[in-house]
DRENNU-994966 format. One record per residue (C-alpha): residue in one letter; y, x, z. Coordinates in steps of 0.1 Angstrom, whole numbers, plus 5000, padded with zeros to 4 digits. Last residue first. Example, Ala and Ser with C-alpha at 12.3 -4.5 7.8 and 13.67 -1.06 7.14 Angstrom:
REM DRENNU-994966
aa:v:u:w
S:4989:5137:5071
A:4955:5123:5078
//
This chain:
REM DRENNU-994966
aa:v:u:w
V:5491:5006:5097
K:5488:4970:5084
G:5512:4975:5054
P:5492:5006:5043
N:5461:4984:5037
F:5433:5010:5037
F:5410:5026:5012
A:5388:5053:5025
A:5379:5090:5026
S:5405:5105:5002
P:5391:5139:4992
R:5396:5167:5018
P:5425:5189:5009
S:5420:5226:4999
G:5438:5250:5023
P:5410:5275:5023
E:5385:5267:4995
P:5351:5251:5003
P:5367:5224:5024
A:5357:5225:5061
L:5328:5205:5074
D:5337:5192:5108
F:5304:5173:5113
L:5320:5139:5116
L:5347:5145:5091
S:5322:5157:5065
Y:5299:5127:5073
F:5328:5103:5069
H:5335:5117:5034
L:5299:5114:5025
P:5296:5078:5037
A:5328:5065:5019
I:5351:5046:5043
I:5361:5010:5038
G:5393:4998:5055
F:5410:4970:5074
V:5379:4948:5075
R:5373:4911:5070
Q:5382:4907:5033
Q:5358:4935:5023
T:5330:4918:5043
A:5306:4902:5017
E:5314:4924:4988
I:5312:4956:5009
I:5279:4947:5025
E:5263:4939:4991
R:5278:4970:4975
D:5262:4993:5000
A:5284:5025:5002
T:5289:5022:5039
V:5314:5031:5067
L:5334:5000:5077
L:5366:4999:5098
S:5378:4971:5121
N:5410:4956:5132
Q:5409:4929:5105
D:5410:4899:5129
R:5389:4868:5135
R:5356:4886:5138
K:5324:4866:5133
K:5321:4876:5097
L:5321:4913:5107
A:5292:4909:5131
D:5271:4888:5106
I:5277:4914:5078
I:5268:4943:5100
I:5236:4927:5114
A:5225:4915:5079
D:5229:4949:5064
A:5209:4966:5093
N:5178:4944:5086
I:5166:4911:5101
G:5133:4897:5088
H:5119:4887:5122
H:5094:4915:5123
K:5120:4940:5109
D:5142:4937:5140
S:5173:4958:5135
Y:5182:4989:5156
I:5216:4992:5173
I:5233:5022:5188
D:5265:5010:5206
V:5290:5039:5209
N:5317:5037:5236
G:5299:5061:5259
Q:5262:5060:5249
R:5249:5025:5245
D:5214:5014:5234
R:5201:4984:5215
S:5167:4974:5203
G:5149:4956:5175
D:5111:4958:5169
I:5110:4976:5136
G:5143:4993:5129
D:5170:4996:5101
F:5200:5015:5117
V:5234:5003:5130
L:5261:5025:5147
F:5287:5002:5163
V:5317:5022:5175
K:5345:5011:5198
R:5382:5019:5201
F:5379:5049:5178
L:5385:5087:5180
R:5366:5088:5214
G:5334:5082:5194
K:5335:5117:5180
A:5309:5132:5205
V:5288:5100:5204
M:5289:5101:5166
R:5279:5137:5166
A:5248:5130:5187
I:5239:5099:5167
L:5241:5118:5134
S:5219:5146:5148
E:5194:5121:5160
R:5193:5105:5125
L:5191:5139:5107
E:5161:5148:5128
A:5144:5114:5121
L:5151:5119:5083
A:5135:5154:5085
R:5105:5140:5105
P:5097:5116:5076
D:5091:5147:5053
K:5095:5139:5016
A:5133:5143:5017
S:5128:5179:5030
Q:5122:5190:4994
G:5159:5185:4986
L:5179:5167:5013
D:5207:5155:4990
L:5227:5133:5014
Q:5235:5097:5004
L:5203:5085:5022
L:5218:5098:5055
I:5250:5077:5052
N:5232:5045:5042
Y:5207:5051:5070
G:5235:5047:5096
D:5256:5018:5083
V:5286:5024:5106
Y:5309:4998:5120
L:5341:5012:5136
D:5364:4992:5158
Y:5401:4999:5153
R:5431:5007:5175
R:5418:5043:5183
S:5422:5051:5145
Q:5460:5051:5150
G:5459:5086:5166
G:5480:5101:5138
A:5454:5127:5130
V:5427:5100:5128
L:5445:5078:5104
E:5457:5108:5083
D:5421:5121:5081
L:5408:5086:5071
S:5431:5085:5041
L:5459:5060:5035
P:5459:5048:5000
R:5490:5051:4977
G:5497:5019:4959
R:5474:4989:4964
A:5483:4971:4932
A:5473:5001:4910
A:5438:5002:4924
P:5428:5033:4944
Q:5406:5059:4929
A:5386:5075:4957
P:5375:5111:4952
Q:5337:5113:4944
F:5321:5137:4968
Q:5286:5150:4958
Q:5299:5185:4949
Y:5313:5187:4985
I:5278:5187:4999
R:5268:5216:4976
E:5300:5235:4985
Q:5292:5230:5022
I:5256:5243:5017
Q:5268:5274:4998
R:5295:5281:5025
E:5268:5280:5052
K:5247:5304:5033
Q:5276:5328:5030
A:5284:5325:5067
V:5248:5332:5076
A:5246:5362:5053
E:5279:5376:5068
T:5264:5373:5103
L:5232:5392:5091
L:5253:5420:5077
H:5274:5421:5109
I:5242:5426:5129
D:5239:5461:5115
P:5217:5472:5145
L:5202:5445:5168
L:5202:5450:5206
Q:5239:5452:5212
L:5236:5427:5241
E:5269:5410:5231
E:5258:5410:5195
L:5225:5395:5204
Q:5242:5366:5222
E:5265:5360:5192
L:5235:5362:5169
L:5218:5334:5189
A:5248:5311:5186
K:5249:5318:5149
L:5212:5310:5145
K:5216:5277:5163
A:5245:5267:5139
L:5225:5279:5109
K:5195:5256:5119
A:5219:5226:5123
L:5234:5234:5088
S:5199:5236:5073
L:5192:5199:5077
P:5223:5192:5056
S:5205:5207:5026
Q:5206:5240:5007
E:5171:5252:5015
L:5168:5286:5031
F:5156:5312:5006
R:5187:5333:5010
L:5184:5331:5048
R:5147:5341:5047
R:5157:5371:5026
R:5184:5381:5050
W:5160:5381:5079
P:5132:5399:5060
D:5155:5427:5048
A:5141:5436:5015
T:5109:5453:5003
P:5099:5477:4975
L:5062:5486:4976
P:5055:5519:4992
E:5045:5547:4968
R:5008:5552:4969
G:4984:5572:4991
S:4976:5541:5012
T:4993:5509:4998
L:4963:5489:4985
R:4939:5507:5008
E:4952:5485:5037
S:4938:5455:5020
G:4903:5465:5031
P:4894:5430:5044
L:4917:5403:5030
R:4949:5395:5049
L:4971:5413:5023
I:4956:5391:4996
R:4964:5358:5014
E:5000:5370:5022
K:5006:5377:4985
E:4991:5344:4974
A:5014:5325:4998
E:5045:5344:4987
M:5037:5338:4950
A:5031:5301:4956
Q:5064:5298:4975
R:5083:5316:4947
V:5067:5294:4920
R:5078:5262:4938
N:5113:5275:4945
V:5118:5285:4908
E:5104:5252:4896
V:5130:5233:4916
H:5158:5250:4895
V:5184:5267:4916
V:5220:5255:4911
L:5250:5277:4920
S:5232:5309:4913
E:5241:5341:4932
A:5220:5343:4964
Q:5190:5322:4953
I:5189:5339:4919
R:5189:5374:4936
E:5160:5363:4958
M:5142:5351:4926
E:5146:5385:4911
Q:5133:5402:4943
L:5103:5378:4943
Y:5095:5387:4906
F:5096:5424:4914
E:5072:5418:4944
I:5048:5399:4922
R:5048:5428:4897
L:5039:5452:4925
L:5012:5429:4937
R:4997:5429:4902
R:4996:5467:4901
A:4980:5469:4935
V:4953:5444:4926
E:4944:5463:4894
E:4943:5497:4912
V:4922:5484:4941
L:4896:5467:4919
G:4894:5430:4914
Y:4890:5403:4941
Q:4865:5379:4925
E:4848:5402:4900
D:4848:5431:4923
A:4833:5409:4951
A:4806:5396:4927
A:4797:5432:4917
Q:4796:5442:4954
L:4773:5412:4961
Q:4750:5423:4933
L:4749:5459:4945
A:4741:5447:4981
R:4713:5425:4968
D:4697:5453:4948
A:4699:5476:4978
K:4684:5450:5001
N:4655:5445:4976
L:4650:5483:4975
L:4650:5485:5013
D:4624:5457:5016
D:4601:5473:4991
L:4604:5506:5009
G:4594:5489:5042
K:4564:5472:5025
I:4553:5505:5011
A:4556:5522:5045
S:4537:5494:5063
R:4509:5497:5037
Y:4508:5534:5041
S:4506:5531:5079
E:4478:5505:5076
Q:4457:5529:5055
E:4462:5557:5079
A:4450:5535:5108
T:4420:5523:5087
D:4406:5557:5079
V:4409:5571:5044
A:4380:5585:5025
R:4390:5598:4991
Y:4378:5594:4955
R:4352:5566:4957
Q:4371:5551:4987
F:4399:5541:4963
W:4375:5519:4943
R:4364:5500:4973
A:4399:5497:4987
R:4411:5483:4954
E:4383:5458:4954
R:4390:5448:4989
A:4427:5443:4981
L:4419:5422:4951
E:4396:5400:4971
D:4422:5395:4998
E:4448:5387:4971
L:4425:5362:4955
R:4417:5346:4988
R:4453:5342:4996
Q:4461:5327:4962
Q:4432:5303:4966
E:4444:5292:5000
Q:4479:5287:4987
E:4466:5267:4957
V:4444:5245:4980
Q:4474:5238:5003
A:4496:5229:4974
L:4468:5206:4961
R:4465:5189:4995
G:4503:5182:4995
R:4501:5168:4959
L:4471:5147:4969
A:4490:5132:4999
E:4520:5124:4976
A:4496:5107:4951
E:4480:5087:4979
A:4515:5075:4991
R:4524:5066:4955
V:4492:5047:4950
Q:4498:5027:4983
K:4534:5018:4972
L:4521:5007:4938
D:4494:4986:4954
E:4520:4969:4976
E:4543:4963:4946
V:4513:4949:4926
K:4505:4925:4955
R:4541:4914:4957
K:4542:4907:4920
E:4509:4888:4921
G:4523:4866:4948
E:4556:4861:4928
S:4535:4852:4897
Q:4515:4826:4917
E:4548:4811:4930
L:4561:4809:4894
R:4529:4794:4882
A:4531:4768:4909
E:4567:4761:4900
V:4558:4757:4864
R:4530:4733:4872
A:4553:4712:4895
R:4579:4710:4867
R:4553:4698:4843
E:4542:4672:4867
Q:4578:4660:4873
E:4584:4659:4836
R:4553:4639:4830
R:4563:4614:4858
L:4597:4610:4841
Q:4580:4604:4808
R:4558:4578:4824
R:4588:4562:4841
D:4607:4557:4809
P:4642:4549:4821
R:4654:4514:4811
D:4678:4513:4781
E:4650:4503:4755
A:4641:4474:4777
P:4675:4461:4777
A:4695:4464:4810
P:4697:4433:4831
P:4729:4413:4828
P:4757:4424:4853
P:4761:4402:4883
P:4789:4376:4880
V:4822:4386:4896
V:4836:4363:4922
K:4871:4374:4927
A:4885:4391:4958
A:4920:4381:4965
P:4946:4405:4951
W:4957:4435:4972
L:4989:4450:4956
D:4999:4419:4937
Q:4992:4396:4966
E:5009:4421:4989
F:5040:4421:4968
S:5041:4383:4967
E:5038:4381:5005
V:5065:4408:5009
V:5089:4389:4987
K:5082:4356:5004
P:5086:4371:5039
Y:5120:4386:5033
D:5137:4393:5066
A:5105:4394:5088
A:5084:4411:5062
L:5112:4437:5057
E:5113:4444:5094
R:5075:4447:5095
W:5075:4471:5065
V:5103:4493:5079
A:5083:4496:5112
A:5051:4504:5093
T:5067:4531:5072
P:5082:4547:5104
L:5048:4545:5121
L:5027:4559:5092
L:5028:4595:5105
D:5016:4582:5139
L:4983:4574:5122
T:4969:4609:5131
G:4975:4601:5168
L:4947:4575:5167
E:4922:4602:5156
L:4908:4612:5123
D:4890:4645:5127
R:4882:4659:5093
D:4868:4695:5092
W:4872:4711:5057
F:4903:4731:5067
R:4886:4746:5097
E:4878:4778:5077
D:4915:4785:5073
F:4943:4775:5049
K:4979:4774:5063
E:4988:4808:5049
L:4985:4794:5014
V:5012:4768:5021
N:5037:4795:5033
P:5029:4815:5001
D:5042:4786:4980
E:5024:4785:4946
L:4998:4762:4963
R:5023:4733:4962
D:5019:4730:4924
T:5018:4691:4927
L:4984:4689:4910
I:4968:4717:4932
L:4982:4702:4965
C:4970:4667:4955
A:4935:4681:4949
L:4936:4699:4983
F:4945:4666:5000
R:4918:4648:4982
E:4891:4672:4995
P:4906:4675:5030
G:4909:4637:5036
I:4941:4617:5033
L:4947:4611:5070
D:4929:4642:5083
K:4948:4665:5058
L:4981:4648:5065
E:4976:4652:5103
I:4966:4689:5100
W:4996:4699:5078
H:5022:4679:5097
E:5048:4708:5100
L:5038:4723:5066
L:5041:4690:5048
F:5074:4681:5065
G:5089:4715:5055
P:5078:4709:5019
D:5093:4674:5018
L:5068:4647:5009
M:5074:4629:4976
E:5045:4646:4959
V:5020:4637:4986
F:5027:4599:4982
S:5028:4601:4944
L:4994:4617:4944
L:4980:4590:4966
L:4995:4563:4943
L:4982:4580:4911
Q:4947:4585:4923
A:4929:4575:4890
E:4955:4590:4867
A:4956:4622:4888
W:4918:4623:4887
L:4919:4623:4849
D:4944:4651:4849
M:4922:4670:4873
V:4893:4665:4850
L:4911:4681:4820
E:4923:4711:4841
F:4888:4717:4855
F:4873:4715:4820
L:4897:4742:4809
A:4890:4764:4840
D:4852:4763:4835
T:4832:4776:4865
R:4835:4753:4895
L:4843:4721:4875
L:4814:4729:4852
R:4790:4733:4881
C:4802:4700:4897
L:4798:4681:4864
R:4763:4696:4860
T:4753:4685:4895
E:4766:4649:4888
V:4746:4648:4856
R:4715:4658:4875
P:4722:4633:4903
Q:4728:4604:4879
R:4762:4587:4887
V:4776:4599:4853
L:4748:4582:4835
R:4762:4547:4842
A:4795:4554:4823
L:4777:4572:4795
K:4754:4543:4787
D:4778:4523:4764
I:4788:4555:4746
R:4752:4563:4736
T:4745:4599:4745
S:4709:4593:4758
F:4701:4620:4782
G:4686:4656:4778
E:4720:4672:4776
F:4746:4648:4790
I:4770:4673:4806
L:4769:4702:4781
D:4768:4679:4750
K:4798:4658:4763
F:4817:4690:4772
T:4817:4700:4735
P:4824:4664:4723
E:4857:4663:4742
L:4876:4631:4735
R:4845:4608:4735
A:4832:4625:4767
L:4866:4621:4784
R:4866:4584:4776
A:4831:4581:4791
W:4842:4599:4822
D:4872:4574:4824
A:4848:4545:4821
G:4825:4559:4848
S:4854:4559:4873
I:4869:4591:4887
D:4869:4593:4925
H:4832:4601:4926
V:4836:4633:4905
I:4866:4646:4924
R:4848:4640:4957
K:4817:4658:4944
Y:4839:4688:4935
F:4854:4690:4970
S:4821:4684:4988
D:4804:4712:4968
G:4823:4739:4988
V:4856:4757:4983
T:4855:4788:5005
I:4890:4797:5018
P:4917:4821:5006
L:4920:4802:4973
S:4911:4820:4940
A:4878:4800:4938
P:4899:4769:4933
L:4899:4776:4895
Q:4932:4780:4877
N:4945:4755:4850
R:4958:4732:4878
S:4983:4759:4890
M:4979:4783:4919
//
């Protein structure tokens, strides 16, 4: 917060005491000077008073003027900025004292400084020194800020200054005495001010007339409020009476309608009796029959209306069947795209899922069995192979394919599923597609000319030399390099990949002397499985995985360590402390035994090493 912003933006309530302190700390002469420089504010502040320059200094202490000043300070940012500049000139020594304080000292002795200076002046100093732009300072404010409890311990802050002053007074008494005389000069006898001229004295009769006028206005306002309350009560009573009359009118109308119907029925009976005499029982039976026929006709009309609405919503059998056939043709074409295309547009997957959901919804509707009865069956494909073709090409699917392969091996031994070799081939094809997609993300390492031929991670592991090195792995940096497709929006997918990475790292941990697998966490924890330390950072204390890795590598005195990350900050901070830096995707392919897409194709170089150290 700067001085041109109002204190209302603070996290606490700023009361009138703050603004009154600002007004009182500025002398009347300074207020008069501000009025001369800013005529606009002068008219707002001294409206209704004499605006003679020689009177302005005394008028500032009037309660009405003081109230106007406080209101302007609270609402007008420009006026607040001008007044704070005046206050800074008036309280220059106090402002200099706060400004020279170290930020850490100010935060540590927040309560003592507030009680020593006073909460109002302390807040003004914080505004003028731009200390409120620090979030740590804003966190110190609470509702107890305005309480001032000046105890003996509060003056402990002045003990170092007092000690230096005593020592200086003992060594240089004349200098100190001269300084004290300049700082606190002896009180001078000031003659009392001359009495104000008659024309400057307040007109008591005018003041009394104003008070009487105000009393009359307040009496009229109170009378108006009473009349308003009475009118509101009368209005409420009238509304209640109107509501009761409306209810009574409805009852009268119903009674009149019933009487009219009874009279009409009697008239009809009288005229009917002129032609035929019908007994009461027969008459009641006819009335019952007529009523029953009317009910049936009403139900028939309602049924036809519902059927028309259903036809309009769901369509006729022929129309729905024709559209389902077109949807099936589109699904087959999308299945071919999934099987043959190297890159599948995201819109194809979105439309395919919408079509399948709509097809399943229609087939669950009542009467959907008539869509296929008496017609040629809709073309369908093998559901297992279709699901495999539509399986998302992401690393998450590799774990699913591994489980499916194990299940197919068991089914093949039991000989329960015919043509199981077709499904096995589909699984292998989908696995190759995913591996090719992962390998497309590899960027072969380009070594600098000075380093010569780099030694790859595969060569280091194959020769058994990797067991001499500690391995530091930035866990989430590896996982975030993978293209997860639509699964990237699901937090459970990232958790599943993390657990899979931990399991594979524990299985491959024997290839290295010791492994430190670091993840970004919340509360901070550590677990060990074999020679693998699984570390989660402490977010509450501002520690992330990058800081843990950098700190651990900087503490090492040798270069017998390998680093797996693509984070430039970690690499620049630790590249002189490690033997080699391994690319995340290359390490992932080695960790999960991903074979190259072409038999005999070499894996891209996975790291830069210093050949002279091998």
